[in-house]
Backbone bond lengths (Angstrom), bond angles and torsions (degrees), N, CA, C in turn:
res aa  C-N    CA-C-N  psi(-1)  N-CA   C-N-CA  omega(-1)  CA-C   N-CA-C  phi
1 M - - - 1.449 - - 1.539 108.06 -
2 P 1.324 117.57 133.11 1.466 120.45 179.41 1.525 111.85 -67.75
3 L 1.310 115.56 149.72 1.454 120.83 177.21 1.527 110.07 -78.83
4 D 1.314 116.13 143.26 1.463 120.79 176.59 1.525 107.59 -96.93
5 F 1.327 116.38 99.40 1.459 120.38 -175.79 1.525 112.45 -70.40
6 T 1.322 118.12 -13.41 1.461 119.92 179.41 1.526 112.05 -76.83
7 E 1.329 117.60 -15.01 1.462 120.73 179.21 1.524 112.77 -83.94
8 N 1.313 117.44 -19.66 1.462 121.23 -179.33 1.523 109.97 -85.39
9 P 1.331 117.15 135.43 1.464 118.59 175.96 1.531 110.10 -69.16
10 T 1.310 115.94 126.86 1.463 120.52 179.55 1.514 108.93 -132.08
11 S 1.313 114.50 153.72 1.457 119.36 179.76 1.526 109.74 -83.50
12 T 1.307 114.68 166.34 1.460 120.55 178.47 1.517 111.05 -61.54
13 N 1.323 117.30 -39.33 1.461 121.01 179.50 1.524 111.70 -63.72
14 E 1.334 117.14 -39.41 1.463 120.35 178.00 1.531 111.00 -65.27
15 I 1.308 116.12 -39.78 1.469 120.11 178.34 1.521 110.15 -65.28
16 L 1.321 116.86 -44.03 1.458 120.39 178.60 1.531 111.57 -62.26
17 E 1.321 117.07 -40.47 1.463 120.63 177.82 1.523 110.55 -63.70
18 R 1.331 116.91 -42.21 1.457 121.27 179.15 1.527 110.63 -62.67
19 M 1.330 116.68 -43.56 1.458 120.74 179.68 1.526 110.74 -66.16
20 A 1.314 117.41 -41.60 1.464 121.07 179.90 1.526 111.13 -64.93
21 R 1.335 117.45 -39.69 1.464 120.81 177.02 1.526 111.11 -62.49
22 A 1.326 116.37 -41.55 1.468 120.27 179.72 1.522 110.82 -64.54
23 I 1.329 116.54 -43.31 1.467 120.36 178.74 1.525 110.50 -64.87
24 K 1.327 116.43 -41.77 1.463 120.20 -179.31 1.523 111.28 -64.32
25 S 1.325 117.13 -40.37 1.463 119.49 -179.65 1.530 111.45 -70.41
26 A 1.315 118.06 -25.10 1.464 121.61 178.82 1.521 112.37 -88.36
27 K 1.300 116.99 -4.10 1.468 121.36 -174.71 1.526 112.43 -57.55
28 N 1.316 116.86 -40.69 1.464 120.93 -177.36 1.523 113.25 -94.64
29 K 1.314 117.72 9.50 1.463 121.82 179.92 1.523 109.70 -92.09
30 S 1.295 115.45 -175.61 1.464 120.27 -178.71 1.529 111.25 -73.74
31 S 1.293 115.00 166.99 1.471 120.81 178.76 1.522 111.04 -63.86
32 W 1.318 116.40 -32.55 1.471 120.01 179.18 1.526 111.01 -65.54
33 V 1.309 116.91 -40.83 1.467 120.87 178.84 1.521 109.69 -62.52
34 K 1.325 116.46 -44.23 1.471 120.02 179.31 1.516 111.52 -64.05
35 L 1.328 116.63 -39.66 1.459 120.57 178.79 1.531 110.96 -64.93
36 L 1.318 116.89 -47.33 1.465 120.44 178.81 1.520 111.70 -62.56
37 L 1.318 116.64 -39.44 1.461 120.23 178.30 1.525 111.10 -64.23
38 S 1.312 116.79 -41.39 1.468 119.05 179.65 1.524 110.95 -63.99
39 Y 1.349 116.66 -40.16 1.468 119.53 176.71 1.532 111.16 -65.26
40 H 1.314 115.51 -39.66 1.463 120.55 -179.53 1.532 111.24 -64.36
41 L 1.326 116.64 -46.41 1.467 119.98 178.80 1.520 110.89 -64.29
42 E 1.308 116.94 -39.13 1.466 120.70 177.65 1.526 110.09 -62.03
43 F 1.327 117.16 -42.71 1.466 121.15 179.44 1.524 111.24 -63.69
44 L 1.328 116.65 -43.26 1.466 120.34 -176.36 1.526 113.32 -72.50
45 Y 1.323 116.93 -39.84 1.455 119.67 -168.20 1.522 115.13 -117.91
46 S 1.314 118.21 9.56 1.471 119.11 -177.89 1.531 112.44 -63.56
47 N 1.320 117.23 -30.48 1.465 119.22 178.61 1.526 112.71 -68.87
48 L 1.326 117.63 -19.09 1.464 121.24 -179.92 1.524 112.57 -85.93
49 R 1.328 116.96 -10.16 1.469 119.47 179.80 1.519 111.38 -62.44
50 I 1.308 116.60 -33.67 1.464 121.19 179.75 1.529 110.60 -71.76
51 K 1.326 116.15 -36.03 1.460 121.04 -175.11 1.528 113.80 -81.41
52 S 1.330 117.23 -26.31 1.449 120.37 -173.44 1.529 110.95 -132.28
53 K 1.321 115.76 123.96 1.455 120.43 177.84 1.530 110.48 -70.12
54 K 1.334 117.82 -31.12 1.460 121.15 179.04 1.534 110.91 -63.37
55 I 1.316 116.24 -44.39 1.462 120.09 179.22 1.513 110.55 -68.25
56 D 1.309 117.18 -38.59 1.464 120.59 176.86 1.520 110.71 -61.60
57 T 1.311 117.11 -40.48 1.457 121.35 178.24 1.527 110.74 -66.76
58 F 1.325 117.32 -37.68 1.462 121.37 179.06 1.521 110.75 -59.37
59 F 1.336 115.74 -43.09 1.463 119.66 179.47 1.509 110.20 -71.42
C-alpha cells in the first residue's frame, strides 16, 4: 500500500524541496506532463499558499 505523505507533518522547506524535485524531474518531459504536474501540485498544496509566503511565491 502506498504511503500517504499528506498525513505526515512536514515543514515548508520540505514541501518546497519536494515540489522543486518534481518540477526538475519533469523538466525534460513533454508539455502535457508539466501541465499535469502543475495541476497536481496546485491541488495538493494550494491550501498552504495562504499560510506560507514561500509557497505562494513558488506558485
